[in-house]
C-alpha positions in Angstrom: 16.7 16.3 -100.3 20.4 15.6 -99.8 20.6 12.4 -97.7 23.5 13.8 -95.7 20.9 16.0 -94.0 17.9 13.6 -93.9 19.0 10.0 -94.0 20.6 8.7 -90.8 21.8 5.5 -92.4 23.4 7.3 -95.3 25.1 9.8 -93.0 26.6 7.1 -90.8 28.7 6.1 -93.9 29.7 9.7 -94.7 32.9 11.5 -93.6 30.8 13.2 -90.9 29.4 9.9 -89.5 26.0 11.6 -88.7 23.5 14.0 -90.2 24.6 17.6 -90.7 22.4 20.7 -90.7 21.8 22.5 -94.0 24.5 25.2 -94.3 22.1 27.8 -95.6 19.8 27.2 -92.7 22.7 27.9 -90.3 23.7 31.0 -92.3 20.2 32.4 -92.0 21.3 33.4 -88.4 23.4 36.1 -90.0 20.4 37.6 -91.6 18.7 37.7 -88.2 21.6 39.6 -86.7 21.6 42.1 -89.6 17.8 42.7 -89.4 17.6 42.9 -85.6 20.9 44.1 -84.2 23.4 45.6 -86.6 22.5 47.7 -88.5 18.9 46.8 -87.5 15.3 47.0 -88.6 15.0 48.1 -92.2 18.3 46.8 -93.3 18.5 45.8 -97.0 20.6 42.7 -97.6 22.5 43.3 -100.8 25.0 40.4 -100.9 26.6 37.6 -98.8 29.7 35.5 -99.4 29.8 32.3 -97.4 32.5 29.7 -96.7 31.3 26.6 -94.9 34.4 25.8 -92.7 33.0 22.9 -90.5 29.8 21.0 -90.3 27.0 21.8 -87.9 25.4 18.8 -86.2 21.9 18.4 -84.9 21.8 19.7 -81.3 24.7 22.2 -81.8 24.1 25.7 -80.4 25.0 28.3 -82.9 25.7 32.0 -82.7 26.2 34.5 -85.5 28.3 37.6 -85.3 28.9 40.6 -87.6 31.7 43.2 -87.5 31.7 46.4 -89.5 34.8 46.5 -91.7 33.9 49.4 -94.1 31.3 52.2 -94.3 30.4 53.9 -97.5 28.4 56.8 -96.0 27.8 58.5 -99.4 25.8 55.4 -100.5 24.5 54.3 -97.0 26.3 51.0 -97.5 28.1 48.9 -94.8 30.4 46.0 -95.4 30.6 43.4 -92.6 32.6 40.4 -91.8 30.2 37.6 -90.8 30.8 34.5 -88.7 28.8 31.6 -87.2 30.2 29.6 -84.3 28.9 26.4 -82.7 29.1 25.6 -79.0 32.0 28.0 -78.3 33.8 31.0 -79.9 36.7 28.8 -80.9 34.6 26.7 -83.3 34.0 28.8 -86.4 31.7 26.9 -88.9 30.9 29.7 -91.4 32.8 32.8 -92.4 31.9 35.4 -95.0 31.2 39.0 -95.8 27.9 40.8 -96.2 27.0 44.0 -97.9 24.0 45.9 -96.7 22.2 49.2 -97.2 21.5 50.6 -93.8 18.1 52.0 -92.9 
């Protein structure tokens, strides 16, 4: 219910000058990549660190990426760097690291 997300008048007087999208809503795109692309269907999400670098505004186009940085084959665990971009690949809005158990 934070007014920065829901109240246009409130947001006009904020540092962003407009409403921003909930950060956790945007970060859910990372989960979609993990479940559908890498490692894929059956992935167990164990943890996620997030850093919200820049705001996401209504109408922005977002893309999430993951990159494998470590594999622990004996435990079936993968550690991935995670990022979300808006509008172009120079505009990082979320960074972090995920730990998953591969299917």
